[in-house]
C-alpha positions in Angstrom: -28.3 16.3 -10.3 -28.8 15.9 -6.6 -25.1 15.1 -6.3 -24.2 18.4 -8.0 -26.6 20.4 -5.9 -25.0 18.9 -2.7 -21.6 20.1 -3.9 -23.1 23.6 -4.6 -24.5 23.7 -1.1 -21.1 22.8 0.4 -19.4 25.5 -1.6 -21.9 28.1 -0.5 -21.5 27.1 3.2 -17.8 27.3 2.8 -18.1 30.9 1.4 -20.3 31.8 4.4 -17.7 30.6 6.8 -14.9 32.4 5.0 -16.9 35.6 5.1 -17.8 35.1 8.8 -14.1 34.7 9.7 -13.0 37.8 7.8 -15.7 40.2 9.1 -15.8 39.2 12.8 -12.2 38.8 13.6 -12.0 42.2 15.3 -14.2 41.4 18.3 -14.3 37.6 18.6 -11.9 35.6 20.8 -8.9 34.0 19.1 -10.1 30.6 20.3 -13.4 31.0 18.5 -11.6 32.2 15.3 -9.4 29.2 15.5 -12.4 26.9 15.7 -14.0 28.6 12.7 -10.8 28.2 10.7 -10.7 24.5 11.6 -14.4 24.2 10.5 -13.5 25.9 7.2 -10.6 23.4 6.6 -13.0 20.5 7.2 -15.5 21.9 4.7 -12.8 22.5 2.1 -11.5 18.9 2.4 -15.1 17.5 2.4 -15.9 19.6 -0.7 -12.7 18.4 -2.4 -13.5 14.8 -1.6 -17.0 15.2 -3.1 -15.6 16.6 -6.3 -12.9 13.9 -6.5 -15.6 11.1 -6.0 -17.9 12.6 -8.7 -15.2 13.4 -11.3 -13.3 10.1 -10.9 -16.4 8.0 -11.2 -17.6 10.0 -14.2 -14.1 9.6 -15.8 -13.9 5.9 -15.3 -17.4 5.2 -16.6 -16.4 6.8 -19.9 -13.4 4.5 -20.3 -13.3 1.4 -22.5 -12.8 -1.6 -20.3 -12.9 -5.3 -21.1 -14.4 -7.3 -18.2 -12.1 -10.3 -18.5 -11.3 -11.0 -14.9 -14.0 -11.5 -12.2 -12.2 -9.8 -9.3 -10.5 -7.0 -11.3 -12.5 -3.8 -11.9 -12.5 -0.1 -12.6 -14.2 2.0 -9.9 -17.8 2.8 -10.8 -19.2 3.9 -7.4 -18.4 6.2 -4.5 -18.3 3.1 -2.2 -15.7 1.4 -4.3 -13.5 4.5 -4.5 -13.7 5.1 -0.7 -12.4 1.5 -0.2 -9.5 2.3 -2.6 -8.7 5.5 -0.7 -8.8 3.6 2.6 -6.4 0.9 1.3 -3.9 3.5 0.1 -3.9 5.1 3.5 -3.6 1.8 5.4 -0.7 0.6 3.3 1.2 3.9 3.2 0.9 4.2 6.9 2.2 0.6 7.4 5.3 1.1 5.2 5.9 4.7 6.5 5.3 6.4 3.2 2.9 9.0 4.7 5.4 11.8 4.4 5.8 11.3 0.7 2.1 10.4 0.1 0.1 12.1 2.8 -3.6 11.6 3.4 -5.9 14.4 2.3 -8.3 13.4 5.0 -7.1 11.1 7.8 -7.7 7.5 6.7 -8.4 8.5 3.1 -5.6 8.9 0.5 -6.6 10.8 -2.6 -5.6 13.8 -4.7 -6.6 15.9 -7.7 -4.9 13.4 -10.1 -7.6 10.8 -9.3 -10.1 12.9 -11.3 -8.4 12.0 -14.6 -7.3 8.5 -13.7 -8.3 5.0 -14.5 -8.6 3.7 -10.9 -8.2 -0.1 -10.9 -8.8 -2.4 -8.0 -8.6 -6.1 -7.2 -10.8 -8.0 -4.7 -9.7 -11.0 -2.7 -12.4 -12.7 -0.6 -14.7 -9.8 -1.3 -12.2 -7.3 0.2 -10.2 -4.7 -1.9 -6.7 -6.0 -1.5 -4.9 -4.1 -4.3 -5.2 -1.0 -6.5 -3.3 1.0 -9.1 -4.1 4.0 -11.3 -3.2 5.2 -14.7 -3.4 9.0 -14.9 -4.3 10.5 -18.2 -2.5 13.7 -19.1 -4.5 16.9 -18.3 -3.9 20.6 -17.3 -2.8 19.3 -13.9 0.0 17.3 -15.5 1.4 14.5 -13.3 2.5 14.0 -9.7 6.1 13.3 -10.7 6.2 16.7 -12.4 6.6 18.3 -9.0 10.2 17.2 -9.4 10.8 17.3 -13.2 8.9 17.7 -16.4 7.7 15.2 -19.0 7.3 17.9 -21.8 9.8 16.1 -24.0 7.5 13.0 -23.9 4.5 15.2 -24.7 6.4 16.5 -27.8 7.1 12.9 -28.9 3.7 11.3 -28.2 0.1 12.4 -28.7 -1.0 11.2 -25.3 1.0 10.2 -22.3 0.0 8.8 -18.9 1.6 8.1 -15.5 1.2 4.9 -13.5 1.0 5.5 -9.7 -0.5 4.4 -6.4 0.5 0.8 -7.0 -0.8 -0.6 -3.7 -0.9 -4.3 -2.6 -2.2 -5.0 0.9 -0.1 -8.1 1.5 3.3 -7.7 -0.3 5.5 -10.7 -0.7 8.7 -11.3 -2.6 8.6 -11.5 -6.4 5.5 -11.9 -8.5 2.3 -12.1 -6.5 -1.3 -12.6 -7.7 -2.4 -9.0 -7.0 0.5 -7.5 -8.9 -0.3 -9.8 -11.8 -3.9 -8.6 -12.0 -3.1 -5.0 -11.5 -0.7 -5.0 -14.5 -3.4 -6.8 -16.5 -5.7 -3.9 -15.6 -3.1 -1.4 -16.8 -2.7 -3.4 -20.1 -6.5 -3.4 -20.4 -6.9 0.4 -20.1 -3.8 1.1 -22.2 -4.9 -1.1 -25.1 -8.6 0.1 -25.1 -8.1 3.8 -24.7 -6.0 6.6 -26.3 -2.6 6.4 -24.5 0.6 6.1 -26.4 3.1 5.7 -23.5 3.0 5.5 -19.7 5.6 6.6 -17.2 6.1 5.3 -13.7 8.5 5.7 -10.8 9.9 2.4 -9.4 12.7 1.3 -7.1 15.8 0.5 -9.1 15.8 -3.0 -7.5 12.4 -3.7 -9.2 13.7 -3.0 -12.8 14.4 -6.7 -13.5 10.8 -7.7 -12.8 9.4 -4.8 -14.9 11.7 -5.6 -17.8 10.1 -9.0 -18.0 6.8 -7.3 -19.0 8.2 -6.0 -22.3 8.0 -2.4 -23.6 9.9 -1.0 -20.6 12.8 1.5 -21.0 14.6 3.6 -18.5 13.6 7.3 -18.8 15.5 8.8 -15.9 17.7 7.6 -13.1 17.3 9.1 -9.6 19.5 8.8 -6.5 16.3 9.3 -4.5 12.6 10.1 -5.0 11.2 12.7 -2.7 11.7 11.5 0.9 12.5 8.0 -0.3 16.3 7.8 0.1 16.9 4.9 -2.2 17.9 4.6 -5.9 14.8 5.0 -8.1 14.0 5.0 -11.8 11.4 6.6 -14.0 10.5 4.1 -16.6 8.5 4.4 -19.8 6.1 1.5 -20.5 4.4 0.6 -23.7 2.1 -2.5 -23.1 1.6 -2.8 -26.8 5.1 -4.3 -26.9 4.3 -6.9 -24.2 6.8 -9.7 -24.0 5.9 -13.4 -24.5 6.4 -13.8 -20.8 3.7 -11.2 -20.0 1.3 -12.7 -22.5 1.8 -16.2 -21.2 1.9 -15.6 -17.4 -0.2 -12.4 -17.1 -2.7 -12.6 -20.0 -2.6 -16.4 -20.1 -2.6 -16.4 -23.9 
């Protein structure tokens, strides 16, 4: 309840600043109005961050999750989620993806889709070194639908999802440990919750690797993806059709 009251206070303060800007513009210097607008922007971002933290944690705590791997988890606290947001920002900055996936607050990469996402993270030496999310369908739809629609998939399946923010701190060639555990996390969420199919954007060059997982089909071919000027694919992924390779190498069955 204290968390909710804090958000209410931030919203109230935001409205006061808005009112102050609109009623005093006539006689205050432009420099002061500019400072007020900057303050309002900070409060809006802070309020949004608070709502994302609260809603994402609440959403993840309601999901069914099998604690099979020691260092693989769903986020259950604000501290964990902030570490995920920091890792996203650090990696996107390092690989020059900030134009396509900009930080909402400098050093923290998050958006409205986190609120209805299973946010998975992996720890290596007590440090968050990889993360991925599986977005559940909602009124906000999916990030990729800024470019095209998945309505045909909604008509075909009861519940669809989108896999995104696949982040590994130290990327190597081929199959690495973090990627293995992240995909185990996606399998875990998919198999224990009500999702029928998941969609994901990947580079065309990575299709061979994803095909090895089983249950992967090409949904759409793209010459580029946003500001990423490289051939990309939107794939559909059904982990219930996991390949023997996936079960043996990833699930160790």
